C-alpha atoms as one frame of an Amber mdcrd trajectory, in Angstrom:
protein
  -0.124   0.103   0.124   0.923   3.636  -0.715   1.024   6.256   1.925   0.006
   9.633   0.778   0.380  13.019   2.638  -2.758  15.209   2.603  -4.375  18.136
   3.828  -8.109  18.914   4.059  -9.931  22.109   3.818 -12.938  23.958   2.761
 -14.364  27.424   1.496 -17.940  27.776   2.847 -18.038  24.122   3.249 -17.029
  23.320  -0.130 -14.498  20.549   0.903 -11.288  19.706  -1.044  -8.559  16.999
  -0.371  -5.158  18.995  -1.085  -1.958  17.320  -2.238   1.347  18.756  -2.194
   3.314  17.987  -5.370   5.495  21.227  -5.388   8.621  19.229  -5.863   7.263
  16.626  -8.217   7.646  13.762  -6.150   3.936  12.709  -5.703   4.042   9.170
  -4.999   1.135   8.235  -7.249  -0.423   9.291 -10.413  -3.654  11.387  -9.892
  -5.798   8.827 -11.750  -9.686   8.979 -11.738  -9.466   5.907  -9.517  -7.217
   7.861  -6.816  -9.539  10.897  -7.018 -12.574   8.883  -6.508 -11.165   7.105
  -3.363  -9.797  10.277  -1.713 -13.188  12.132  -2.409 -15.327   9.065  -1.194
 -17.074  10.086   1.997 -17.367   6.514   3.299 -14.381   4.550   1.986 -12.083
   7.359   1.724 -11.415  10.844   3.067 -14.474  12.741   1.446 -14.377  15.645
  -0.535 -16.408  17.639  -3.271 -12.915  17.645  -5.140  -9.322  17.117  -5.119
  -6.478  19.780  -5.546  -2.871  19.164  -6.404  -0.190  21.920  -5.865   2.173
  21.722  -8.710   4.342  23.792 -10.628   2.794  25.560 -13.798   6.042  24.431
 -15.939   4.917  21.009 -15.153   1.345  21.118 -16.753   0.708  21.863 -20.396
  -2.247  24.527 -19.210   0.211  25.975 -16.919   2.962  26.750 -19.481   0.384
  28.670 -21.590  -0.114  30.609 -18.472   3.602  31.247 -18.089   3.564  32.600
 -21.543   1.692  35.689 -20.482   2.505  35.748 -16.906   5.970  34.425 -15.720
   5.198  34.931 -12.399   2.279  32.280 -12.162   4.651  29.573 -10.688   1.862
  27.361  -9.050  -0.699  25.555 -10.916  -3.934  24.320  -9.276  -4.705  20.811
 -10.640  -8.259  20.647  -9.814 -10.334  17.275 -10.209 -13.973  16.739  -9.440
 -15.176  14.185  -7.208 -15.800  11.927  -9.786 -12.275  12.110 -11.168 -13.085
  14.261 -13.820 -10.835  17.312 -14.776 -12.492  20.610 -14.016 -11.400  23.981
 -15.532 -11.902  26.183 -12.205 -13.334  26.243  -8.996 -13.805  29.389  -7.018
 -13.916  28.095  -3.538 -11.269  25.660  -4.260  -8.859  28.302  -5.298  -9.198
  30.179  -2.117  -8.459  26.977  -0.190  -5.597  26.455  -2.742  -4.261  29.939
  -1.675  -4.468  29.197   1.995  -2.500  25.988   1.284   0.104  27.625  -0.604
   0.658  30.201   2.356   0.737  27.218   4.908   3.450  25.389   2.758   5.357
  28.359   2.831   5.399  28.772  -0.945   3.607  32.023  -1.189   3.801  35.170
   1.217   0.563  37.197   0.551   1.298  40.984   1.214  -1.702  43.418   1.627
  -2.388  45.039  -1.741  -0.301  42.613  -3.877  -2.181  40.190  -6.274  -0.397
  36.872  -6.624  -0.767  35.124 -10.058  -1.669  31.517 -10.179  -2.253  28.824
 -13.125  -5.497  27.274 -13.719  -7.016  25.392 -16.776  -9.428  28.359 -17.189
  -6.269  30.654 -17.583  -4.424  32.947 -15.312  -6.124  33.813 -11.908  -5.029
  36.441  -9.144  -5.241  36.086  -5.480  -4.906  38.700  -3.029  -5.627  38.362
   1.101  -7.858  40.798   2.618  -8.097  40.176   6.409  -9.146  36.695   6.850
 -10.714  36.170   3.467  -9.004  36.043   0.042 -10.100  37.672  -3.001 -10.035
  36.061  -6.136  -9.735  37.595  -9.769 -11.888  35.292 -11.657 -11.175  36.612
 -14.863 -13.852  37.795 -17.486 -17.227  36.266 -17.630 -19.543  35.703 -20.641
 -22.934  34.922 -21.673 -22.040  32.381 -24.253 -25.661  32.201 -26.043 -26.486
  34.123 -29.425 -26.976  37.968 -28.384 -30.792  37.572 -29.313 -31.285  34.949
 -26.674 -29.192  36.717 -23.946 -31.398  39.845 -24.699 -34.508  37.820 -23.647
 -32.600  36.557 -20.533 -32.912  32.917 -21.194 -31.238  30.391 -23.723 -32.164
  26.974 -22.117 -34.464  25.276 -20.164 -34.126  23.240 -16.451 -36.319  20.747
 -15.031 -35.748  20.079 -11.269 -37.045  17.380  -9.278 -39.639  18.784  -6.828
 -40.057  22.240  -8.712 -43.175  22.633 -10.939 -42.795  24.504 -14.070 -44.366
  27.252 -15.587 -47.293  27.433 -17.947 -47.760  23.505 -17.918 -44.207  22.689
 -18.706 -41.999  20.863 -16.272 -38.970  23.152 -16.898 -38.180  26.699 -16.419
 -36.295  29.195 -18.610 -32.516  29.645 -17.661 -29.525  31.653 -18.634 -26.020
  30.168 -19.365 -23.018  31.839 -17.844 -19.374  31.075 -18.652 -17.075  31.377
 -15.536 -14.251  29.546 -17.398 -16.450  26.404 -16.615 -20.339  26.248 -17.600
 -23.113  27.326 -15.481 -26.813  27.377 -16.004 -28.889  29.602 -13.643 -32.598
  29.226 -12.851 -34.709  31.780 -10.895 -37.008  30.641  -8.284 -39.962  32.662
  -6.709 -39.235  32.083  -3.152 -36.865  30.604  -0.330 -39.630  27.975   0.258
 -39.357  26.885  -3.513 -35.531  26.793  -3.136 -35.759  24.505   0.101 -38.359
  22.213  -1.719 -36.082  21.305  -4.780 -34.216  17.833  -4.787 -30.847  17.965
  -6.067 -30.217  14.035  -5.331 -30.968  13.741  -9.151 -29.025  15.868 -11.812
 -31.458  18.652 -13.405 -32.488  18.150 -16.963 -31.006  20.920 -19.120 -32.087
  21.504 -22.803 -30.213  21.913 -24.797 -27.832  19.395 -23.399 -24.480  21.142
 -22.934 -21.383  19.482 -24.870 -19.573  19.362 -21.603 -22.160  19.472 -18.735
 -23.234  22.301 -16.739 -23.314  23.307 -13.080 -27.080  24.450 -12.224 -27.746
  27.028  -9.843 -31.266  27.505  -8.528 -31.451  31.285  -7.160 -33.758  33.224
  -5.288 -33.043  37.317  -5.466 -33.210  39.065  -2.316 -33.534  43.052  -1.230
 -30.818  45.297  -2.005 -28.737  46.695   0.858 -26.500  49.711   1.277 -23.158
  48.451   3.061 -20.817  50.355   5.302 -19.274  52.345   2.589 -22.648  53.558
   1.151 -22.592  51.428  -1.719 -25.637  49.337  -3.263 -24.984  45.850  -2.871
 -27.230  43.129  -4.365 -28.321  39.911  -2.605 -28.855  36.384  -3.740 -29.539
  33.056  -2.092 -28.447  29.985  -4.148 -28.358  26.144  -4.192 -25.916  24.252
  -6.758 -25.820  21.040  -8.439 -22.228  20.559  -9.649 -21.492  18.455 -12.617
 -19.436  15.262 -11.491 -20.293  15.840  -7.769 -24.038  16.499  -7.104 -25.346
  19.121  -4.753 -22.372  20.824  -2.576 -22.636  23.247   0.108 -21.188  26.153
  -2.125 -19.818  26.817  -5.457 -17.667  29.988  -6.147 -17.841  29.999  -9.779
 -21.574  29.174  -9.258 -21.861  32.210  -6.815 -20.430  34.521  -9.611 -22.749
  33.065 -12.255 -25.796  33.671  -9.984 -25.081  37.092  -9.133 -24.317  37.759
 -12.922 -27.449  36.201 -13.901 -29.490  38.165 -11.548 -27.949  41.434 -12.281
 -28.484  40.810 -15.937 -32.168  40.203 -15.333 -32.535  43.387 -13.377 -31.223
  45.252 -16.043 -33.608  43.614 -18.515 -36.418  44.463 -16.233 -35.462  47.974
 -16.387 -34.100  48.415 -12.927 -31.281  50.443 -14.872 -31.205  52.185 -18.116
 -30.091  50.281 -21.026 -29.683  46.391 -21.711 -26.635  44.279 -20.654 -26.181
  42.105 -23.681 -23.080  40.266 -22.523 -20.433  42.869 -24.102 -21.166  45.883
 -21.444 -20.854  46.126 -17.736 -24.686  46.763 -17.470 -26.438  49.975 -16.207
 -25.044  52.082 -13.197 -28.081  51.597 -10.927 -27.744  47.899 -11.112 -25.514
  46.707  -8.176 -21.884  45.644  -8.985 -21.297  44.206  -5.485 -23.316  41.250
  -4.458 -23.520  38.796  -1.194 -24.426  35.221  -2.123 -25.788  33.121   0.473
 -24.960  29.315  -0.015 -25.790  26.494   2.571 -22.337  26.805   3.548 -22.143
  30.575   4.337 -21.705  33.589   2.492 -19.388  34.950  -0.314 -19.105  38.140
  -2.082 -18.991  38.778  -5.791 -17.792  42.000  -7.338 -18.145  43.255 -11.071
 -15.681  45.707 -12.827 -16.522  45.751 -16.326 -16.197  42.423 -17.575 -14.120
  41.164 -14.966 -15.156  39.269 -11.916 -13.886  39.050  -8.244 -14.750  36.568
  -5.394 -14.144  37.037  -1.798 -14.659  34.475   1.052 -13.114  32.401   3.589
 -10.817  29.547   3.236 -10.317  26.904   6.157  -7.469  24.249   6.437  -9.012
  22.007   8.929  -6.663  18.651   8.895  -3.596  17.109   7.859  -2.387  13.590
   8.058  -1.688  10.257   5.879  -4.009   8.082   4.008  -3.319   4.619   2.622
  -4.208   4.023  -0.883  -5.621   0.692  -1.769
């Protein structure tokens, strides 16, 4: 049997097994079977995903990041619980940052953004207090402009949720955050609590690479302590390759962006966000997103999105691989 050193961490209860391969001496190949064992909540350690710390130069996608940003020394090699490779994870990248800090590989200085490589491209991380703020890159609405202008390009049927107008499905909007998301709006927190995410939602048309599905309920806007208008969303998420999780960072970004877009279409602000501009000024650019595992903050600056939230390392040890 092979022993493997690990660390366990979570971001708003989206949890991960973390592996240090910073010197290239990980004793096993990170195969689908190894990932599934580590993520198994009964036979293994239990996690929503597995994250390997590796030098960007050692990974093809990391070498591409280094071409534009030579300072992106470290690469987040992220796998879903079923072993499938994922492009990005907003909660995972914060936990990755906390792990880099614990390993002594990165020192976070206030006001300085640290570049890292991911399969979704370059990401930046800075530490603000006890939270990490991640530059998530640019978002997009991948559907044709005429569908984006209508606020929906697909439909989603979720067990336990009745449709509208006699259909089992509800209209939804696709959002690309480096990985695919489909966001569907619900009328109330009671509706949100009543849905059944033990079965994957049925999305039409079927996305070619699967999708994460966010069910969201917009809440009342608030004025923060700096006098800024802040939106509010409550969400649950079904992640591709995992199932329902307690949180999803890229999903929180997608949820805020979809609600922000719908608000603009509804005339809350002047003009229409057609996926190419930042939306009307009276629509919030800052959002608090409540998930079952806590709260994160999403900020929109032009086409770029920033995600802030906690990251906690809870345990470390050795596991014997069968």
